[in-house]
N, C-alpha and C positions, 0 to 999 in steps of 0.2 A: 503494500498501499505507500503510495506516496502523501507527503503532506500539502493543498495544494490552498489552502488559505487557514486562516486564524485570524478572526473578527475580533479577539476577546469573550465575544460573546459563546460563540462555536466553532470547533474545525471541521473544516470538508476535506474528505481522505478521499483518493480513487482506489478502489478497490482492483485486486489482477484483473478482473474480468471486464474494468474499465467502468466499472456503475460510480457515479459518485455518494458517498456516504458520508450524514452530518453524523456529528459528534461534541452534547453539548452537556453542559453541568445547570442547565434549571432544566422544569416541568415542560418548557413549550421552545420551538422555535418560531423567532419572529416570520411571520409572512406566510406560514406556512400550517396547512391543517394536519391532527393528526387521526388515521383512518383507521387504523387497527396498531392494537396492543398486543406485543408474541410474549411480556413476561422477562423475568429478570435473564442476565447473562453478564458472564462474565469469564475472565482471564486472569493465568498467575504465572509466575514464577517464581521461582526458591534460587538466590544463590549465592554464594559463599566468599568468605573472603580474603585477600589474596595477600599473600604473606609479604609480598614488596609495595602493595599498596599500607598495609599494617605500618610497617616501616616509616613508609613517607607520611603516612597519617600521624605517629607519634612524634617525627619531626616536626613535621606542622604544628600539632598542639604546643611546640616548647616557644615557636615564635608567631605561631596566629596567621592567620590566610586561610583564604580555600582551601577544601582537601578534594582538588582536581580527580584525583582516581576513582572517588568517593560520588560523586558528582557525576562523570561519566558509568559508570557501575546504577547508579539509580536511574537514570534517564533511558541506560539500555532497558533497565528493568522496566521502566513506567514501558517503552514503546515496546517491548514483545507481551507485555498483560494487555496492550491498547490491543495488537493485533489480535491476538487470539481472543479476543471477546470480542471484535467485530467481525472473526471469521465465525465464530456461535452465531452471532444475530442474521448475517448473512446466508448462514444455512437454515436458519428457520424462515427468512423472508424477506427479513427488514429490510430499510432503505437509512437507518437512522437508530440511536442510542440515547436516548436524555436521560439527565439525572447523574449522569457520569461521577462516578469518586474511585477514590485510591485509599485503599489501608494497606499498611506494615506489618508484620507480626517475625518473633524470631522463634524459629522452629525448631531449631538446634544450636549448638554452641560455635558461635561463627558465622551462619546460616541463617539467614532472612526471606518470607516471602512477602512480593509484592503481590496484592491483587485489586483487579479493573473491577468493578464492575457496572451496571446501568439496567434499563430497562429499553429494550426492544420494540421500535416502533416502525410502523410504515407512514410515512408522511406525502402529499402530493401539496 
């Protein structure tokens, strides 16, 4: 999927099949009507910390600054969880996911799950 628009309120992505797909963190999409609800869809990924990133993070903690290795890891995790959520919604026949939310949880020492979820809908 390719990000083609991000208006702040919602993002539009293009799926592998070329279908435009809308993601939003609110319950409606301005200018569009929800014609069908498919229910909850989700995607997740579990990532483990990397010893090299941990070493660099420890050094950064001493002097301050952004932990770029972790920033990149979280960004990749969000993208992967979002792609999995969109794939599930497309399989149901949806062309949008509303009320998108992200959550994280620790699943093991040094590993965390990033979970994306929302409501799959068809809009016109």
